[in-house]
N, C-alpha and C positions, 0 to 999 in steps of 0.2 A: 713500056713498063708502066704498070698500073700503080698510081700513088695511093697512099692511105693517109693523107694529110688533112682531110676535111673533118672538122669538129661539128657534129650535128646533134642537136637535142631533139628529143621526142615529144616535147611539150606542145600544147595547142598553140597555133599561130594567133597572135594578138597584136595586130598593127593596123594603122588606118589605111584607107583607100588612097588611090593616087591623087584624088582631089585635094588632099591636105597639102600638097606642094604649093598651092595658092594661098596658104595661110589659114586653113580651116582644120588643122590637126587637133585632135582630141587625145590627150595622153591616155595610154592604156596600162592597166595593171598587167603584170606578168607573174607567173607562178614562182615560188621559191623552190629551186631545185633541191635544196637540202631537205625539204619536207617529204620528198619522194624516196629518200634513202631508207633501205630496209634495216631493221634492227637485228643484228646477228644473235644466234643462240649457241653457236659453237665457236671456240677459240683455240687455234692451234697452239700446242705447247710441247716442248721437247725436254726430256730429262738428260739428254746427252746425245752424242752423235748416233744416228740410226735408231733413236728411241723417241719417236715423235707420235703424238696423238692429238686429241682435242678434248677440252673440258668445257663444262657449262659455266655460267656466271657464279656458281657456288663452289667451283673447283673440283666438281665430281667428273671423273673420266667418262666420257661418252664414246670416244674412240680410244682404245687402249694404246699406250705408247710403244708400239712394235714396228713402226714404219720409218722409212728413210725421211719422209716429210709428209705433211698433210696440208692440202690446199682446199680452202673452204670458201664458197660464196652462197648466196641465197638458195640456189638450186642444186649445187653440187658439193660432194665431199669426195675428193680425188687423192689417191696415194700412188706414188711411184713404186713399182714392184721390181725394178732392177736399177743398178747404179748408173746405167746409161740413160735412164729416164726415157726409155722407148717402150715400156710396158706399164700400164696403169690399171689400178683397180678403182672401182666406184662403189662407195658405201652409202648407206642411209645414215641418218643422224644419230643412230644408236650403234654405229660401227659395223652393221651387218653388210657383208659384201653383196652387191647387187649384180655385178658383172665387171667386165673390163675388156682390154684388148691391147694389141700391139700397134702403137702409133706414137707420134710425138705431139706435144702440146706446147705452144709458144706462150710461156708464162713470163710476163713482165711484172707489172705491179699487181696484177690479179689474173684470175683465170679468164680466158677469152670467151666468156659465156654471154648469151643474149637470148632473152625470151624462152628459156628452157632448153637451149641448144648450146653445145660446146664445140668450137672449131678444133679439129685435129688434122694432123698431116700423116699421110701414108705414101711412101715412095715419092716424096716431093710434090704430092698433090693433096689438096685440102677438101675436107667434107665436114659433116657434123655428126656428133653423137648425142644421145639423150642422157638423162641422169643415171641410167644403168650402164652407160658405156657402150651401148649398142650403136653401131654405125647406121644411122637412119637416113642420111643423105650421103650418097657415095662420094669418096674422095677422088674427084675428077676435075677439080678446079685449081687454077693457078693461085688464086687467093679467094677468100670470102671475107666480106666486111663484117658481117654479124647482123642479126635480125633487128629491124626497127619498123614498127607498124606492120609486122608480119612478113616483110620482104627483106632479103639480103642481097646486097650488091656482090657480084662475083666476076671472075674472069675465066673463060673456058675457051681453049684453043685460040687465044689471042683476041677474043671477042668479049666486050663488056656486056653482062647480062644481070637481070634481077631474077631471083628464084623465090618461090614460096616455101612453106614449111613441109611440103611433100617432096621438095626437090624439083618441082616443075618450073621450067623457065617461063616466066610471064611477061618479061620485057627483054628484047634484044636491042641493044643500042646500035646506032649506025656506026660505021667504021670511023675511027679517029677519036671517039670519045674514050679517053684513057684515065679519067678520074671520076669515080662514082661515089656519091654520098648516100647516106641513109635517108629513108622517108620520114617526114614529119607532117602530119595533117594533110596528107595527100600530095605533097611535092617533095622533090629531092634535088639537091645541087649536083650538077654534072659538069665535067670539064673537057675541053677540047683545045689542043694547041695552047695551053696556058691561059685560056679564057673560060669563064664559068657562067652558066645559065641554070634554068630550071626545067624539069619534066614533071608531068603528072603520073598517076598510077597506071595509065594506059600506055605510057612511054612517049606521049606527045610532048614535043618541045614547046613549052609555054613561054619561056624567055630564052632567046638565042644566046649562046655563049658570047659574052661581051665584057664581063668584068674580070680584071686581073685577080680579084679575090671576092668570094661570095660565100657566106655560110649562114645557116639558120642557128640562132642562139636563143633558146628558150622562147621561141615564137616570134623572133624578130629577124628580118633579113638584113644582114650587115654587109655592105658592098664597098668596094674600093674603086676609085677612078683618079688617075693622075696623082697617085701616092697619097690621096686623102680619102677618108672613110665617111660614109653616110649610111642612110637606111632607105631601102627600096620596098615597093609592094610586090604582090605576086605577079604583076605584069612587068616588073623590072623598072617601074617608074619611080623617080626619087620622091620619097616622103621627106627625108632630111638630106639636103644637098651635101655632097662630100666636102667637109670642112674640118674634120677632126684628124689628128695624127693616129688615133687609135680609139676604138670603142670596144669595151669588154662585154662580158656576159650580163644580160639583164636578170635581175631578181627583185621582186616586189616593186616592179615598175621603173627601176633605176639601174643604170650601168656606169661603171667607171669609164671615163673618157679623158683623153689627153689632147691638149692643144698647145703647141709650142713645147715649152719645158715643164708645164704645170698640168696637174690632174685634178679633176673634180668628178661630179656625177650629173648625168643627163637623164631626162625621161625619154619616152619613145617618140616624142616630137623633136628631140634634139635640143630642148631647152635646158639650160643649166639650172639644176635644182640645188646643187652644192657647187659654189663657184670654184674654178680651177686655181687653187692656191697651194696645193700640196705637191710634194716631189714624187709621190706615188700613191695609188689608192687600190684597195681590194674590196670587192662588193659585199652586198648584204645577204649572202647565202647563209641563212640560218640564224643571223644575228646582226650586230652592228658592223658597220664598215670599218676596215682598218686603214689608217692613213699614216703616211711617213712624212716627217719634216726633217730635212737633213738625214741623219742616221737614226733617228728616234721614231718609234711607233706609238700611236694612240688609237682611240676609238671615237667614232661619231655616230649620231643617229641620222635618220632620213631627212631631217630638217637641217643637217649640218651642225647641230649642237654637240658640243664636246661632252663625251661620256668619260673619257680618260685622256688626260693630256699626253702629248707625245714625249714619253719618258722611258719607254722600254727599248732595249736593244733589238728585240725580236718579238713579233707576234705572227703566228702561223697564218699562211694564206689559204689553208684548206677550209672546207665548209665547217661552220660551227656544228658540233655534234653534241646533243644532249645539253646544249647551252654552254659548252666549254670549247676553248681553243688553246693550243700551246703558246707559251710566251717565255721570255727570258729577260730579266732586268739588266743583265750585264754581258750576255753572250757566253757565259760559262756553265751555268746550271739552268735547268728548265722545269717549269711547272705549268699550271693551267689558270686561265682567267675565266670568270663567268661574264655574262652579257652586261653586267653593270660595271665592269672594269675591276671588280674586286678579285683578289687572289683566292682561287678555290683550292688549288693544290700548290703547296709551297715549292719554290724553285730549288730543288735539291737533287734532281736526277740529270744524268747525261742526256737523256731524251725521255719524253713522255707523250703518248698519243692516245686519243679517245677512240676506242674500237667500236663503240656503240653497244647497245644491250646492257648498259650499266657497268662496262668493263673498260679499264685503262691498261695500257701496256707501257711499262717503264723500264729503262735500262740504267744500270750503274756499271760502267765498264762492259764486260760481256755478260753480266748477270741480268737475266730477264725476270721481271716481277709483274704479276697481274694484280691490279688494284680495283677496288670499287670506286665509284665516283666520289665517295667521301674520303678517299685516300687510304682507306684501310686495306692491308694486304689480303688478297684472296688465298687462303690456304689450300694448296693442291693436295687432294686425297692420295693415299697410297694406291698404286695401280692394282 
């Protein structure tokens, strides 16, 4: 059975060579993944059951509310055309139908789209459609991972393969490799019998499977050995010896790390830049780090200086978007903080989230309201 557990970033690899294990490591900056987020222009909105469409940030209908639901991402506008969700239409951003087809789509938190392709399933086999809904890569795979750096991992007839955007098989993995990750800067993590290594774009095994856990996180190879975590180079040699209980994702050169019961932040050489004194930490994706002391949350900067003392019952762990993140002072009502720790939206909603594109989505009970980032309600036009 092919697993789908690897978390792989497409960012450029930015870590030191194997020589740094002897003490010559130079810390590297890493991109902020929040900066790569696309700004949406369409926002799904329903007037009632089976009356869903999409509006722009001014509340004007771009997709009329005549559908069971509307699913939107940067490349696709998709609507189910039957109650079984086995027939879908594909629209442009003005609601014009481009095409469609009979297949199922595995929708979890978002559409399973990647680099302009959307994974669909036909008769228990998976392939890809384009933004018009045309099946451009036949549904003949047991699973497909999704395109990263132009290639998608897939399983066909029990064999692990990588395909390009024409559907051509460009890498066929040897028997036994049952966990295939996405490519990032010319390498991908692959697994065999519960151990993980690396291949290049030719399919050559450049690091034999040897680590019980290995993943590429925003340009850094994080590996595990004997239940401890460190950082390796592209040859599988240790840059940072395994010494941490956990290393999270790198952003702006720093990552949350756990040692024993406490959390802080390390650089790409494994040096503590914020000492491990917190009960939990969340990284610098798009803004300040979130830190928890006991049951209370606060904010710090990259130097470990306090921006907001730990006094909130909740601060969201998602990326900062447009300089905002959800919070709650007491766990009952929710608003938004800005990056200085000031309240940007008062905590008066049952939930509130930043959609991007200048739009917030707030709920009070079952009532959904779209807001501008200033907190003003976006008035939805008559359809």
